[in-house]
N, CA, C, O and the ligand as a Tripos MOL2 file, in Angstrom:
@<TRIPOS>MOLECULE
protein
  269   267    68     0     0
PROTEIN
NO_CHARGES

@<TRIPOS>ATOM
      1 N          33.7480   26.0840  -95.2920 N.3       1 MET1
      2 CA         33.3400   25.5490  -96.5990 C.3       1 MET1
      3 C          34.5110   24.8160  -97.2410 C.2       1 MET1
      4 O          35.5980   25.3830  -97.3500 O.2       1 MET1
      5 N          34.3190   23.5780  -97.6670 N.am      2 PRO2
      6 CA         35.4440   22.8400  -98.2710 C.3       2 PRO2
      7 C          35.8440   23.4010  -99.6240 C.2       2 PRO2
      8 O          35.0120   23.9140 -100.3730 O.2       2 PRO2
      9 N          37.1140   23.2970  -99.9180 N.am      3 THR3
     10 CA         37.6360   23.7550 -101.2120 C.3       3 THR3
     11 C          37.9250   22.5450 -102.0950 C.2       3 THR3
     12 O          38.5630   21.5810 -101.6720 O.2       3 THR3
     13 N          37.4510   22.6190 -103.3040 N.am      4 TYR4
     14 CA         37.6630   21.5380 -104.2620 C.3       4 TYR4
     15 C          38.5750   22.0140 -105.3770 C.2       4 TYR4
     16 O          38.4320   23.1330 -105.8710 O.2       4 TYR4
     17 N          39.5030   21.1720 -105.7700 N.am      5 THR5
     18 CA         40.4280   21.5120 -106.8450 C.3       5 THR5
     19 C          40.0150   20.7850 -108.1190 C.2       5 THR5
     20 O          39.7100   19.5920 -108.1100 O.2       5 THR5
     21 N          40.0140   21.5330 -109.2040 N.am      6 TYR6
     22 CA         39.6800   20.9610 -110.5110 C.3       6 TYR6
     23 C          40.8300   21.2270 -111.4670 C.2       6 TYR6
     24 O          41.4980   22.2570 -111.3750 O.2       6 TYR6
     25 N          41.0570   20.3030 -112.3810 N.am      7 ARG7
     26 CA         42.0790   20.5290 -113.3960 C.3       7 ARG7
     27 C          41.5030   20.1950 -114.7650 C.2       7 ARG7
     28 O          40.9460   19.1210 -114.9900 O.2       7 ARG7
     29 N          41.6560   21.1460 -115.6600 N.am      8 CYS8
     30 CA         41.1540   20.9790 -117.0120 C.3       8 CYS8
     31 C          42.0150   19.9700 -117.7670 C.2       8 CYS8
     32 O          43.2430   20.0470 -117.7470 O.2       8 CYS8
     33 N          41.3600   19.0300 -118.4280 N.am      9 THR9
     34 CA         42.1080   18.0280 -119.1890 C.3       9 THR9
     35 C          42.5540   18.5780 -120.5420 C.2       9 THR9
     36 O          43.4370   18.0090 -121.1850 O.2       9 THR9
     37 N          41.9530   19.6680 -120.9690 N.am     10 ILE10
     38 CA         42.2910   20.2340 -122.2790 C.3      10 ILE10
     39 C          43.4910   21.1840 -122.1720 C.2      10 ILE10
     40 O          44.4970   21.0020 -122.8580 O.2      10 ILE10
     41 N          43.3750   22.1950 -121.3080 N.am     11 CYS11
     42 CA         44.4380   23.2050 -121.2370 C.3      11 CYS11
     43 C          45.2720   23.0860 -119.9650 C.2      11 CYS11
     44 O          46.2130   23.8540 -119.7650 O.2      11 CYS11
     45 N          44.9300   22.1220 -119.1010 N.am     12 ARG12
     46 CA         45.6850   21.8410 -117.8660 C.3      12 ARG12
     47 C          45.5860   22.9590 -116.8290 C.2      12 ARG12
     48 O          46.3490   22.9910 -115.8630 O.2      12 ARG12
     49 N          44.6670   23.8490 -117.0340 N.am     13 HIS13
     50 CA         44.4660   24.9000 -116.0500 C.3      13 HIS13
     51 C          43.9070   24.2830 -114.7680 C.2      13 HIS13
     52 O          42.9760   23.4790 -114.7970 O.2      13 HIS13
     53 N          44.5090   24.6860 -113.6340 N.am     14 GLU14
     54 CA         44.0540   24.1540 -112.3510 C.3      14 GLU14
     55 C          43.4370   25.2700 -111.5330 C.2      14 GLU14
     56 O          43.9900   26.3680 -111.4560 O.2      14 GLU14
     57 N          42.3010   24.9990 -110.9270 N.am     15 PHE15
     58 CA         41.6200   26.0450 -110.1720 C.3      15 PHE15
     59 C          40.8680   25.4440 -108.9930 C.2      15 PHE15
     60 O          40.4920   24.2720 -109.0050 O.2      15 PHE15
     61 N          40.6580   26.2700 -107.9810 N.am     16 ASP16
     62 CA         39.9600   25.8420 -106.7660 C.3      16 ASP16
     63 C          38.6080   26.5240 -106.6730 C.2      16 ASP16
     64 O          38.4470   27.6840 -107.0500 O.2      16 ASP16
     65 N          37.6510   25.7850 -106.1690 N.am     17 TYR17
     66 CA         36.3470   26.3560 -105.8670 C.3      17 TYR17
     67 C          36.0080   26.0400 -104.4160 C.2      17 TYR17
     68 O          36.1610   24.9060 -103.9630 O.2      17 TYR17
     69 N          35.5570   27.0300 -103.7110 N.am     18 ALA18
     70 CA         35.0170   26.8000 -102.3680 C.3      18 ALA18
     71 C          33.5150   26.5990 -102.5130 C.2      18 ALA18
     72 O          32.7850   27.5240 -102.8700 O.2      18 ALA18
     73 N          33.0680   25.3930 -102.2340 N.am     19 LEU19
     74 CA         31.6710   25.0380 -102.4720 C.3      19 LEU19
     75 C          31.0990   24.3210 -101.2580 C.2      19 LEU19
     76 O          31.8150   23.6440 -100.5190 O.2      19 LEU19
     77 N          29.8120   24.4810 -101.0730 N.am     20 THR20
     78 CA         29.1420   23.6680 -100.0690 C.3      20 THR20
     79 C          28.9430   22.2730 -100.6490 C.2      20 THR20
     80 O          29.1100   22.0620 -101.8510 O.2      20 THR20
     81 N          28.5880   21.3320  -99.7980 N.am     21 LEU21
     82 CA         28.3570   19.9710 -100.2730 C.3      21 LEU21
     83 C          27.2530   19.9320 -101.3190 C.2      21 LEU21
     84 O          27.3110   19.1480 -102.2660 O.2      21 LEU21
     85 N          26.2560   20.7740 -101.1430 N.am     22 ALA22
     86 CA         25.1460   20.8170 -102.0990 C.3      22 ALA22
     87 C          25.5820   21.3550 -103.4560 C.2      22 ALA22
     88 O          25.0660   20.9450 -104.4960 O.2      22 ALA22
     89 N          26.5340   22.2740 -103.4300 N.am     23 GLN23
     90 CA         27.0110   22.8780 -104.6820 C.3      23 GLN23
     91 C          28.0640   22.0230 -105.3670 C.2      23 GLN23
     92 O          28.3120   22.1640 -106.5650 O.2      23 GLN23
     93 N          28.6770   21.1400 -104.6020 N.am     24 HIS24
     94 CA         29.8130   20.3860 -105.1240 C.3      24 HIS24
     95 C          29.4130   19.4910 -106.2910 C.2      24 HIS24
     96 O          28.3910   18.8050 -106.2490 O.2      24 HIS24
     97 N          30.2400   19.5140 -107.3330 N.am     25 LYS25
     98 CA         30.0280   18.6510 -108.4910 C.3      25 LYS25
     99 C          31.3520   17.9720 -108.8300 C.2      25 LYS25
    100 O          32.4170   18.5190 -108.5440 O.2      25 LYS25
    101 N          31.2970   16.7780 -109.4390 N.am     26 PRO26
    102 CA         32.5370   16.0750 -109.7780 C.3      26 PRO26
    103 C          33.3440   16.7690 -110.8740 C.2      26 PRO26
    104 O          34.5150   16.4530 -111.0830 O.2      26 PRO26
    105 N          32.7170   17.7120 -111.5700 N.am     27 SER27
    106 CA         33.4610   18.4820 -112.5620 C.3      27 SER27
    107 C          32.8820   19.8850 -112.6450 C.2      27 SER27
    108 O          31.7250   20.1260 -112.2990 O.2      27 SER27
    109 N          33.7260   20.8110 -113.1170 N.am     28 GLN28
    110 CA         33.3100   22.2020 -113.2710 C.3      28 GLN28
    111 C          33.7650   22.6870 -114.6380 C.2      28 GLN28
    112 O          34.6280   22.0860 -115.2780 O.2      28 GLN28
    113 N          33.1730   23.7690 -115.0620 N.am     29 MET29
    114 CA         33.5960   24.3430 -116.3310 C.3      29 MET29
    115 C          34.9160   25.0720 -116.1390 C.2      29 MET29
    116 O          35.0540   25.8860 -115.2260 O.2      29 MET29
    117 N          35.8820   24.7830 -116.9950 N.am     30 CYS30
    118 CA         37.1800   25.4460 -116.9250 C.3      30 CYS30
    119 C          37.0020   26.9340 -117.2550 C.2      30 CYS30
    120 O          36.4410   27.2710 -118.2980 O.2      30 CYS30
    121 N          37.4730   27.8210 -116.3770 N.am     31 PRO31
    122 CA         37.3180   29.2520 -116.6370 C.3      31 PRO31
    123 C          38.2020   29.7450 -117.7800 C.2      31 PRO31
    124 O          37.9820   30.8370 -118.3050 O.2      31 PRO31
    125 N          39.1910   28.9570 -118.1660 N.am     32 ALA32
    126 CA         40.1070   29.3780 -119.2200 C.3      32 ALA32
    127 C          39.6050   29.0000 -120.6170 C.2      32 ALA32
    128 O          39.6630   29.8080 -121.5430 O.2      32 ALA32
    129 N          39.1130   27.7690 -120.7590 N.am     33 CYS33
    130 CA         38.7290   27.3170 -122.1020 C.3      33 CYS33
    131 C          37.2890   26.8140 -122.1760 C.2      33 CYS33
    132 O          36.8360   26.3850 -123.2370 O.2      33 CYS33
    133 N          36.5680   26.8650 -121.0540 N.am     34 MET34
    134 CA         35.1500   26.4990 -121.0010 C.3      34 MET34
    135 C          34.8850   25.0110 -121.2330 C.2      34 MET34
    136 O          33.7550   24.6150 -121.5160 O.2      34 MET34
    137 N          35.9170   24.2030 -121.1140 N.am     35 ASN35
    138 CA         35.7030   22.7720 -121.2220 C.3      35 ASN35
    139 C          35.4160   22.1750 -119.8480 C.2      35 ASN35
    140 O          35.4890   22.8580 -118.8270 O.2      35 ASN35
    141 N          35.0930   20.9010 -119.8470 N.am     36 ASP36
    142 CA         34.7690   20.2160 -118.6150 C.3      36 ASP36
    143 C          36.0590   19.8680 -117.8770 C.2      36 ASP36
    144 O          36.9400   19.2110 -118.4300 O.2      36 ASP36
    145 N          36.1620   20.3120 -116.6300 N.am     37 ALA37
    146 CA         37.3670   20.0610 -115.8400 C.3      37 ALA37
    147 C          37.0100   19.1640 -114.6600 C.2      37 ALA37
    148 O          36.2690   19.5840 -113.7710 O.2      37 ALA37
    149 N          37.5240   17.9370 -114.6370 N.am     38 PRO38
    150 CA         37.2160   17.0310 -113.5290 C.3      38 PRO38
    151 C          37.9350   17.4200 -112.2390 C.2      38 PRO38
    152 O          38.9820   18.0680 -112.2620 O.2      38 PRO38
    153 N          37.3590   17.0170 -111.1380 N.am     39 GLN39
    154 CA         37.9540   17.3160 -109.8360 C.3      39 GLN39
    155 C          39.2560   16.5380 -109.6500 C.2      39 GLN39
    156 O          39.3760   15.3890 -110.0760 O.2      39 GLN39
    157 N          40.2100   17.1760 -109.0160 N.am     40 VAL40
    158 CA         41.4880   16.5470 -108.6910 C.3      40 VAL40
    159 C          41.4810   16.2300 -107.2090 C.2      40 VAL40
    160 O          41.1320   17.0750 -106.3850 O.2      40 VAL40
    161 N          41.8660   15.0160 -106.8780 N.am     41 PHE41
    162 CA         41.9420   14.6520 -105.4630 C.3      41 PHE41
    163 C          43.3850   14.7310 -105.0060 C.2      41 PHE41
    164 O          44.2050   13.8740 -105.3350 O.2      41 PHE41
    165 N          43.6780   15.7560 -104.2540 N.am     42 LYS42
    166 CA         45.0280   15.9330 -103.7510 C.3      42 LYS42
    167 C          45.1950   15.1770 -102.4420 C.2      42 LYS42
    168 O          44.2430   15.0420 -101.6730 O.2      42 LYS42
    169 N          46.4040   14.6860 -102.1860 N.am     43 PRO43
    170 CA         46.6380   13.9420 -100.9430 C.3      43 PRO43
    171 C          46.2490   14.7180  -99.6880 C.2      43 PRO43
    172 O          45.8160   14.1270  -98.6980 O.2      43 PRO43
    173 N          46.4030   16.0280  -99.7290 N.am     44 THR44
    174 CA         46.0810   16.8370  -98.5590 C.3      44 THR44
    175 C          44.6020   16.7770  -98.2140 C.2      44 THR44
    176 O          44.2240   16.9490  -97.0560 O.2      44 THR44
    177 N          43.7660   16.5340  -99.2170 N.am     45 ASN45
    178 CA         42.3280   16.4480  -98.9700 C.3      45 ASN45
    179 C          41.9740   15.2530  -98.0900 C.2      45 ASN45
    180 O          40.9400   15.2480  -97.4220 O.2      45 ASN45
    181 N          42.8380   14.2470  -98.0960 N.am     46 PHE46
    182 CA         42.5350   13.0270  -97.3680 C.3      46 PHE46
    183 C          43.3150   12.8990  -96.0710 C.2      46 PHE46
    184 O          43.0740   11.9830  -95.2850 O.2      46 PHE46
    185 N          44.2300   13.7970  -95.8490 N.am     47 LYS47
    186 CA         45.1730   13.6460  -94.7530 C.3      47 LYS47
    187 C          44.4840   13.5530  -93.3880 C.2      47 LYS47
    188 O          44.7910   12.6630  -92.5940 O.2      47 LYS47
    189 N          43.5840   14.4430  -93.1280 N.am     48 VAL48
    190 CA         42.9680   14.4870  -91.8030 C.3      48 VAL48
    191 C          42.0650   13.2790  -91.5370 C.2      48 VAL48
    192 O          42.2480   12.5990  -90.5280 O.2      48 VAL48
    193 N          41.0850   12.9910  -92.4240 N.am     49 PRO49
    194 CA         40.2550   11.8080  -92.1590 C.3      49 PRO49
    195 C          41.0490   10.5160  -92.2040 C.2      49 PRO49
    196 O          40.7560    9.5980  -91.4380 O.2      49 PRO49
    197 N          42.0530   10.4120  -93.0830 N.am     50 GLY50
    198 CA         42.8720    9.2100  -93.1750 C.3      50 GLY50
    199 C          43.6400    8.9490  -91.9020 C.2      50 GLY50
    200 O          43.6880    7.8220  -91.4090 O.2      50 GLY50
    201 N          44.2380    9.9950  -91.3740 N.am     51 ALA51
    202 CA         45.0000    9.8740  -90.1370 C.3      51 ALA51
    203 C          44.0770    9.4950  -88.9890 C.2      51 ALA51
    204 O          44.4440    8.7140  -88.1110 O.2      51 ALA51
    205 N          42.9010   10.0470  -89.0090 N.am     52 PHE52
    206 CA         41.9380    9.7550  -87.9620 C.3      52 PHE52
    207 C          41.5810    8.2710  -87.9680 C.2      52 PHE52
    208 O          41.5620    7.6200  -86.9230 O.2      52 PHE52
    209 N          41.3010    7.7500  -89.1500 N.am     53 TRP53
    210 CA         40.9250    6.3430  -89.2570 C.3      53 TRP53
    211 C          42.0410    5.4290  -88.7900 C.2      53 TRP53
    212 O          41.8150    4.4980  -88.0180 O.2      53 TRP53
    213 N          43.2430    5.7020  -89.2630 N.am     54 ARG54
    214 CA         44.3580    4.8410  -88.8990 C.3      54 ARG54
    215 C          44.6300    4.9040  -87.4050 C.2      54 ARG54
    216 O          44.9230    3.9020  -86.7520 O.2      54 ARG54
    217 N          44.5230    6.1080  -86.8990 N.am     55 HIS55
    218 CA         44.7440    6.2940  -85.4790 C.3      55 HIS55
    219 C          43.7610    5.4440  -84.6770 C.2      55 HIS55
    220 O          44.1280    4.8030  -83.6920 O.2      55 HIS55
    221 N          42.5130    5.4530  -85.1180 N.am     56 LYS56
    222 CA         41.4760    4.6980  -84.4160 C.3      56 LYS56
    223 C          41.6730    3.1940  -84.5570 C.2      56 LYS56
    224 O          41.5630    2.4480  -83.5840 O.2      56 LYS56
    225 N          41.9680    2.7530  -85.7910 N.am     57 ASP57
    226 CA         41.9940    1.3240  -86.0660 C.3      57 ASP57
    227 C          43.2280    0.6230  -85.5210 C.2      57 ASP57
    228 O          43.1430   -0.4960  -85.0160 O.2      57 ASP57
    229 N          44.3550    1.2750  -85.6240 N.am     58 HIS58
    230 CA         45.5990    0.5660  -85.3430 C.3      58 HIS58
    231 C          46.3840    1.1150  -84.1580 C.2      58 HIS58
    232 O          47.4870    0.6460  -83.8790 O.2      58 HIS58
    233 N          45.8510    2.0680  -83.4820 N.am     59 GLY59
    234 CA         46.5720    2.5920  -82.3380 C.3      59 GLY59
    235 C          47.9330    3.1340  -82.6830 C.2      59 GLY59
    236 O          48.9110    2.9200  -81.9670 O.2      59 GLY59
    237 N          47.9780    3.8230  -83.7670 N.am     60 TRP60
    238 CA         49.0940    4.5560  -84.3350 C.3      60 TRP60
    239 C          50.1050    5.1740  -83.3620 C.2      60 TRP60
    240 O          51.3160    5.1170  -83.5720 O.2      60 TRP60
    241 N          49.5700    5.7570  -82.3030 N.am     61 ASP61
    242 CA         50.4410    6.5640  -81.4370 C.3      61 ASP61
    243 C          51.2610    5.7040  -80.4880 C.2      61 ASP61
    244 O          52.2640    6.1700  -79.9470 O.2      61 ASP61
    245 N          50.8580    4.4760  -80.2820 N.am     62 LYS62
    246 CA         51.6330    3.6270  -79.3740 C.3      62 LYS62
    247 C          52.2480    2.4630  -80.1270 C.2      62 LYS62
    248 O          51.5310    1.6820  -80.7520 O.2      62 LYS62
    249 N          53.5440    2.3370  -80.0780 N.am     63 ASN63
    250 CA         54.2650    1.3160  -80.8190 C.3      63 ASN63
    251 C          54.6470    0.1440  -79.9170 C.2      63 ASN63
    252 O          55.4980   -0.6660  -80.2850 O.2      63 ASN63
    253 N          54.0520    0.0500  -78.7860 N.am     64 ASP64
    254 CA         54.5070   -0.9710  -77.8260 C.3      64 ASP64
    255 C          53.7930   -2.3110  -77.9990 C.2      64 ASP64
    256 O          54.1070   -3.2780  -77.3050 O.2      64 ASP64
    257 N          52.8190   -2.3680  -78.9380 N.am     65 GLU65
    258 CA         52.0750   -3.6080  -79.0880 C.3      65 GLU65
    259 C          52.6900   -4.5670  -80.1010 C.2      65 GLU65
    260 O          52.8400   -5.7590  -79.8330 O.2      65 GLU65
    261 N          53.0460   -4.0270  -81.2830 N.am     66 ASP66
    262 CA         53.6650   -4.8730  -82.3000 C.3      66 ASP66
    263 C          55.1770   -4.6610  -82.3020 C.2      66 ASP66
    264 O          55.6630   -3.5670  -82.0170 O.2      66 ASP66
    265 N          55.8970   -5.7040  -82.6210 N.am     67 ASP67
    266 CA         57.3340   -5.6430  -82.8450 C.3      67 ASP67
    267 C          58.1250   -5.3550  -81.5910 C.2      67 ASP67
    268 O          59.3530   -5.2760  -81.6400 O.2      67 ASP67
    269 ZN         40.7400   24.5570 -119.8590 Zn       68 ZN68
@<TRIPOS>BOND
     1     1     2 1
     2     2     3 1
     3     3     4 2
     4     3     5 am
     5     5     6 1
     6     6     7 1
     7     7     8 2
     8     7     9 am
     9     9    10 1
    10    10    11 1
    11    11    12 2
    12    11    13 am
    13    13    14 1
    14    14    15 1
    15    15    16 2
    16    15    17 am
    17    17    18 1
    18    18    19 1
    19    19    20 2
    20    19    21 am
    21    21    22 1
    22    22    23 1
    23    23    24 2
    24    23    25 am
    25    25    26 1
    26    26    27 1
    27    27    28 2
    28    27    29 am
    29    29    30 1
    30    30    31 1
    31    31    32 2
    32    31    33 am
    33    33    34 1
    34    34    35 1
    35    35    36 2
    36    35    37 am
    37    37    38 1
    38    38    39 1
    39    39    40 2
    40    39    41 am
    41    41    42 1
    42    42    43 1
    43    43    44 2
    44    43    45 am
    45    45    46 1
    46    46    47 1
    47    47    48 2
    48    47    49 am
    49    49    50 1
    50    50    51 1
    51    51    52 2
    52    51    53 am
    53    53    54 1
    54    54    55 1
    55    55    56 2
    56    55    57 am
    57    57    58 1
    58    58    59 1
    59    59    60 2
    60    59    61 am
    61    61    62 1
    62    62    63 1
    63    63    64 2
    64    63    65 am
    65    65    66 1
    66    66    67 1
    67    67    68 2
    68    67    69 am
    69    69    70 1
    70    70    71 1
    71    71    72 2
    72    71    73 am
    73    73    74 1
    74    74    75 1
    75    75    76 2
    76    75    77 am
    77    77    78 1
    78    78    79 1
    79    79    80 2
    80    79    81 am
    81    81    82 1
    82    82    83 1
    83    83    84 2
    84    83    85 am
    85    85    86 1
    86    86    87 1
    87    87    88 2
    88    87    89 am
    89    89    90 1
    90    90    91 1
    91    91    92 2
    92    91    93 am
    93    93    94 1
    94    94    95 1
    95    95    96 2
    96    95    97 am
    97    97    98 1
    98    98    99 1
    99    99   100 2
   100    99   101 am
   101   101   102 1
   102   102   103 1
   103   103   104 2
   104   103   105 am
   105   105   106 1
   106   106   107 1
   107   107   108 2
   108   107   109 am
   109   109   110 1
   110   110   111 1
   111   111   112 2
   112   111   113 am
   113   113   114 1
   114   114   115 1
   115   115   116 2
   116   115   117 am
   117   117   118 1
   118   118   119 1
   119   119   120 2
   120   119   121 am
   121   121   122 1
   122   122   123 1
   123   123   124 2
   124   123   125 am
   125   125   126 1
   126   126   127 1
   127   127   128 2
   128   127   129 am
   129   129   130 1
   130   130   131 1
   131   131   132 2
   132   131   133 am
   133   133   134 1
   134   134   135 1
   135   135   136 2
   136   135   137 am
   137   137   138 1
   138   138   139 1
   139   139   140 2
   140   139   141 am
   141   141   142 1
   142   142   143 1
   143   143   144 2
   144   143   145 am
   145   145   146 1
   146   146   147 1
   147   147   148 2
   148   147   149 am
   149   149   150 1
   150   150   151 1
   151   151   152 2
   152   151   153 am
   153   153   154 1
   154   154   155 1
   155   155   156 2
   156   155   157 am
   157   157   158 1
   158   158   159 1
   159   159   160 2
   160   159   161 am
   161   161   162 1
   162   162   163 1
   163   163   164 2
   164   163   165 am
   165   165   166 1
   166   166   167 1
   167   167   168 2
   168   167   169 am
   169   169   170 1
   170   170   171 1
   171   171   172 2
   172   171   173 am
   173   173   174 1
   174   174   175 1
   175   175   176 2
   176   175   177 am
   177   177   178 1
   178   178   179 1
   179   179   180 2
   180   179   181 am
   181   181   182 1
   182   182   183 1
   183   183   184 2
   184   183   185 am
   185   185   186 1
   186   186   187 1
   187   187   188 2
   188   187   189 am
   189   189   190 1
   190   190   191 1
   191   191   192 2
   192   191   193 am
   193   193   194 1
   194   194   195 1
   195   195   196 2
   196   195   197 am
   197   197   198 1
   198   198   199 1
   199   199   200 2
   200   199   201 am
   201   201   202 1
   202   202   203 1
   203   203   204 2
   204   203   205 am
   205   205   206 1
   206   206   207 1
   207   207   208 2
   208   207   209 am
   209   209   210 1
   210   210   211 1
   211   211   212 2
   212   211   213 am
   213   213   214 1
   214   214   215 1
   215   215   216 2
   216   215   217 am
   217   217   218 1
   218   218   219 1
   219   219   220 2
   220   219   221 am
   221   221   222 1
   222   222   223 1
   223   223   224 2
   224   223   225 am
   225   225   226 1
   226   226   227 1
   227   227   228 2
   228   227   229 am
   229   229   230 1
   230   230   231 1
   231   231   232 2
   232   231   233 am
   233   233   234 1
   234   234   235 1
   235   235   236 2
   236   235   237 am
   237   237   238 1
   238   238   239 1
   239   239   240 2
   240   239   241 am
   241   241   242 1
   242   242   243 1
   243   243   244 2
   244   243   245 am
   245   245   246 1
   246   246   247 1
   247   247   248 2
   248   247   249 am
   249   249   250 1
   250   250   251 1
   251   251   252 2
   252   251   253 am
   253   253   254 1
   254   254   255 1
   255   255   256 2
   256   255   257 am
   257   257   258 1
   258   258   259 1
   259   259   260 2
   260   259   261 am
   261   261   262 1
   262   262   263 1
   263   263   264 2
   264   263   265 am
   265   265   266 1
   266   266   267 1
   267   267   268 2
@<TRIPOS>SUBSTRUCTURE
     1 MET1         2 RESIDUE 1 A MET
     2 PRO2         6 RESIDUE 1 A PRO
     3 THR3        10 RESIDUE 1 A THR
     4 TYR4        14 RESIDUE 1 A TYR
     5 THR5        18 RESIDUE 1 A THR
     6 TYR6        22 RESIDUE 1 A TYR
     7 ARG7        26 RESIDUE 1 A ARG
     8 CYS8        30 RESIDUE 1 A CYS
     9 THR9        34 RESIDUE 1 A THR
    10 ILE10       38 RESIDUE 1 A ILE
    11 CYS11       42 RESIDUE 1 A CYS
    12 ARG12       46 RESIDUE 1 A ARG
    13 HIS13       50 RESIDUE 1 A HIS
    14 GLU14       54 RESIDUE 1 A GLU
    15 PHE15       58 RESIDUE 1 A PHE
    16 ASP16       62 RESIDUE 1 A ASP
    17 TYR17       66 RESIDUE 1 A TYR
    18 ALA18       70 RESIDUE 1 A ALA
    19 LEU19       74 RESIDUE 1 A LEU
    20 THR20       78 RESIDUE 1 A THR
    21 LEU21       82 RESIDUE 1 A LEU
    22 ALA22       86 RESIDUE 1 A ALA
    23 GLN23       90 RESIDUE 1 A GLN
    24 HIS24       94 RESIDUE 1 A HIS
    25 LYS25       98 RESIDUE 1 A LYS
    26 PRO26      102 RESIDUE 1 A PRO
    27 SER27      106 RESIDUE 1 A SER
    28 GLN28      110 RESIDUE 1 A GLN
    29 MET29      114 RESIDUE 1 A MET
    30 CYS30      118 RESIDUE 1 A CYS
    31 PRO31      122 RESIDUE 1 A PRO
    32 ALA32      126 RESIDUE 1 A ALA
    33 CYS33      130 RESIDUE 1 A CYS
    34 MET34      134 RESIDUE 1 A MET
    35 ASN35      138 RESIDUE 1 A ASN
    36 ASP36      142 RESIDUE 1 A ASP
    37 ALA37      146 RESIDUE 1 A ALA
    38 PRO38      150 RESIDUE 1 A PRO
    39 GLN39      154 RESIDUE 1 A GLN
    40 VAL40      158 RESIDUE 1 A VAL
    41 PHE41      162 RESIDUE 1 A PHE
    42 LYS42      166 RESIDUE 1 A LYS
    43 PRO43      170 RESIDUE 1 A PRO
    44 THR44      174 RESIDUE 1 A THR
    45 ASN45      178 RESIDUE 1 A ASN
    46 PHE46      182 RESIDUE 1 A PHE
    47 LYS47      186 RESIDUE 1 A LYS
    48 VAL48      190 RESIDUE 1 A VAL
    49 PRO49      194 RESIDUE 1 A PRO
    50 GLY50      198 RESIDUE 1 A GLY
    51 ALA51      202 RESIDUE 1 A ALA
    52 PHE52      206 RESIDUE 1 A PHE
    53 TRP53      210 RESIDUE 1 A TRP
    54 ARG54      214 RESIDUE 1 A ARG
    55 HIS55      218 RESIDUE 1 A HIS
    56 LYS56      222 RESIDUE 1 A LYS
    57 ASP57      226 RESIDUE 1 A ASP
    58 HIS58      230 RESIDUE 1 A HIS
    59 GLY59      234 RESIDUE 1 A GLY
    60 TRP60      238 RESIDUE 1 A TRP
    61 ASP61      242 RESIDUE 1 A ASP
    62 LYS62      246 RESIDUE 1 A LYS
    63 ASN63      250 RESIDUE 1 A ASN
    64 ASP64      254 RESIDUE 1 A ASP
    65 GLU65      258 RESIDUE 1 A GLU
    66 ASP66      262 RESIDUE 1 A ASP
    67 ASP67      266 RESIDUE 1 A ASP
    68 ZN68       269 GROUP 0 **** ****
């Protein structure tokens, strides 16, 4: 199950939720102050798919083609 990180814009409280895709929402209620906390996109969330794409598109692992 993917984990989503949210950060409250009011009190700056940061929290993680493990949610299914169906449960996932772009914001959650802050458990500290009950305000709306938008999702935070951390670089680690993109690392695996990003690396995969680059690897596929540009042949990342072999440097013998360019330069
Ligand atoms: Zn809050």
